[in-house]
N, C-alpha and C positions, 0 to 999 in steps of 0.2 A: 620467509626462508630463501636462501638461494644456494646455488652450486658453490663448492669452494672455488676461490679464484684461482685462475690459471695464468700464469705470467710467462712472458715470453721478451724477447729483446726489445720489443715495441711498447710494452705495457702490461695491462691486465684486462683479462677477459671474464666477465660474470654473466651468469644467465640466471635469471630469477625463475621460481617455481611456476609463476603465473606464465611465463612464456612455454614451459614444459606442458602446463595444462593445456593451453591454446594448441600445441602442436598435436596432443594426444587427441583432442576433441575433434580437430580438423581431419586427422588421419581416420578417426572412428567415422566420421561423417561421410567419407568417400566410399565406404563399403556399402554395396547394393543391399538393400534390406534395412539399413538403420532407418528408422521413421525420422522424417523431418529434414533429413540431409539435404544440404545445398551447398554450393560453392561459395557461397557469400560468409565471409567472416563474422558478420553482425548477426546472420541467421545462426550460425554455428554457435557464437557466444550465448545467444538467448537459448538455443536448443539444450545447451548443456549448462545453463545458469553461470555462464562466466562474466556477465556483466559486471561492473565494479559496484553497483549499487545492490544492496540486498544480499541475496543468498549466494555470493560468489562461490564457485567451487563445488556446488551441490551435486553437480552431474559428473565431475571429474575431481578426483583426489589423487594427489602426488606426494609420495614421500620420497625424499632425497638424502643421500648420504654421499660421501666423498666422491665416488664414481658409479653409484648405483642408483636406479630408479624403481619405484614399485608404484603401479597405477591402478586405480579403482574407477571403472567407468559405469555409469548408472544411465541405461539407455531403454528405448522401446524399439521393438522390431515391427517392420510392417508385415501384416496377415499375408500368409501364403509362401513365406521364407522359412526355411529351416532355422529354428532359434540356435542350435548348436552350431551349424555351418556359419550362420552370420556371426556369431560370438568368436569363433575360431578364426574368422577372416579379420575381425576387429583386432583381436589380439596380435595377429602377425602384422598387420598394417601399423598398428600403434607401436610395437617394438622395432620394426624396421624404421619408421619415421623418427622416432626418439635417437635411436642410435646413429642414424645417418646425419640427422641435424645437430645433435648435442654431443655425441661422441660418448654419451652414458651407456653403461651396461644396463640394459633393462632386464631386472630379475624377476619381475611379475607383471602381467597385465590381467587383472582380475575384471570380468564383465558380469554385470549384474543386470539381468533383463527384468525390467520393472513394468513392462507392459507390452501391448499389442495394439497397433494402429491400423484400422480398417479404412482402406482408401473408400472415398464416395464414389458410387457408380455415376458415371456421366449420364446426364438426361438424354434420352433418345429424341427429346423435343428441341434439344439445343439448336440443332440446324435449321429449325423452322422458322 
């Protein structure tokens, strides 16, 4: 699926839903407390299962119509963070990123917290 094409005097602009999924995943990964987040696009793609082989889109689901988007994100939160606070920050970040980068009105950003990730304590013997 793709957004309706936008035409101007220079030609046509099309944004595929895969691009919208990646924007949503990257925006979510930038929120403190989202487990496994990093700045690398490949890690983000793996984190949200956006790789082209297998279960594409399992972590991010996007529904697009003429000028609106609805996004469902499935993620884990790091232990020690407020689940609600992280989810609300993800909602705001994804909405802002999508509207800024695509011009779409983002009607819904639904966050499904599917787990909690515990950070491994660093070994005290590490420096020995």
